MARRORO-746522 format. One line per field, with one value per residue (C-alpha): residue number from 0; x, y, z; residue in one letter. Coordinates in pm, 1 decimal, always signed. Last residue first. Layout:
N
num	[NUM; ...]
xx	[X; ...]
yy	[Y; ...]
zz	[Z; ...]
residuo	[a; ...]
// end
This chain:
84
num	[83; 82; 81; 80; 79; 78; 77; 76; 75; 74; 73; 72; 71; 70; 69; 68; 67; 66; 65; 64; 63; 62; 61; 60; 59; 58; 57; 56; 55; 54; 53; 52; 51; 50; 49; 48; 47; 46; 45; 44; 43; 42; 41; 40; 39; 38; 37; 36; 35; 34; 33; 32; 31; 30; 29; 28; 27; 26; 25; 24; 23; 22; 21; 20; 19; 18; 17; 16; 15; 14; 13; 12; 11; 10; 9; 8; 7; 6; 5; 4; 3; 2; 1; 0]
xx	[+1554.8; +1466.4; +1199.4; +922.3; +1093.7; +1082.2; +745.0; +628.6; +811.0; +639.8; +303.0; +361.6; +440.3; +108.4; -105.6; +99.8; +4.3; -342.8; -408.3; -784.0; -914.5; -1047.2; -731.5; -498.3; -764.9; -778.6; -400.2; -333.4; -621.4; -477.3; -97.9; -221.6; -396.5; -127.7; +105.8; +345.6; +685.1; +708.2; +1052.9; +960.6; +1027.5; +808.1; +523.6; +590.4; +568.5; +271.0; +106.0; +218.7; +16.4; -275.5; -300.0; -206.9; -527.8; -785.8; -1122.2; -1270.3; -1199.9; -879.7; -777.5; -972.5; -735.6; -407.2; -507.4; -595.6; -300.3; -81.9; -205.5; -224.5; +114.2; +255.5; +238.3; +524.4; +344.9; +582.0; +298.6; +365.2; +315.9; +4.1; -136.0; -81.5; -229.0; -515.0; -546.3; -556.7]
yy	[+891.6; +592.9; +840.6; +593.6; +597.6; +971.7; +944.3; +777.0; +940.9; +1307.3; +1097.3; +1016.1; +1375.4; +1464.2; +1212.0; +1302.5; +1698.6; +1627.6; +1432.6; +1572.4; +1221.0; +1123.5; +1242.2; +1043.1; +723.1; +760.3; +772.8; +430.6; +258.5; +362.4; +278.0; -42.6; -97.0; +40.4; -240.9; -238.9; -393.6; -707.4; -656.8; -697.5; -348.3; -181.3; -416.6; -344.9; +54.5; -40.0; -195.9; +100.4; +323.0; +129.8; +97.8; +473.7; +524.0; +339.8; +449.8; +105.0; +41.5; +214.6; -69.1; -305.7; -151.0; -207.7; -590.3; -662.8; -490.9; -684.4; -1000.8; -917.5; -769.1; -1123.7; -1246.8; -1518.6; -1827.4; -1956.1; -2060.2; -1818.1; -1585.0; -1734.8; -1732.4; -1320.3; -1279.3; -1500.9; -1281.6; -930.1]
zz	[-1105.1; -1307.5; -1520.1; -1339.4; -1009.9; -1039.9; -1130.4; -885.1; -580.4; -755.9; -688.2; -349.7; -249.9; -409.2; -223.7; +130.1; +69.0; -63.5; +301.4; +235.1; +371.3; +73.5; -138.2; +50.9; +74.8; -328.7; -342.8; -149.6; -364.4; -676.7; -591.5; -462.3; -794.3; -1013.4; -837.0; -567.9; -509.1; -334.7; -168.8; +183.4; +300.5; +3.5; +160.3; +495.2; +383.0; +180.9; +503.6; +717.4; +478.4; +479.1; +840.9; +867.4; +621.8; +819.7; +692.6; +639.0; +292.9; +272.6; +540.2; +338.4; +11.4; +198.6; +271.2; -63.4; -183.2; -0.9; -77.9; -420.3; -481.1; -300.8; +43.8; +139.2; +283.4; +552.2; +796.4; +1057.3; +826.2; +618.9; +985.9; +1027.0; +678.1; +816.2; +1116.6; +925.7]
residuo	[e; g; d; v; s; k; q; l; d; v; l; m; a; e; a; k; p; l; e; e; t; s; c; l; g; a; l; i; s; r; l; t; l; t; d; p; a; v; g; s; s; k; m; e; q; l; k; e; l; a; g; h; l; d; g; v; q; y; f; g; h; i; l; t; s; y; t; v; t; d; a; v; i; g; r; l; h; m; e; r; f; l; e; m]
// end
């Protein structure tokens, strides 16, 4: 997170890889809340999540038994793919 803050201070814009790496890191240490916050920040910044990003979030939700949230995310993803 310190490197991410430093990037921001220097005006370096985070991309999909940067956000995905952070999200995966939050998931790895069991901080699903942090991962979800970073996903929201990613979307708010106009950076689109990729397959790796969504896979990390879904794996985190499923491993912490947040199945309703995982299912809702899948429904939203399907809607975005279908153009709804």
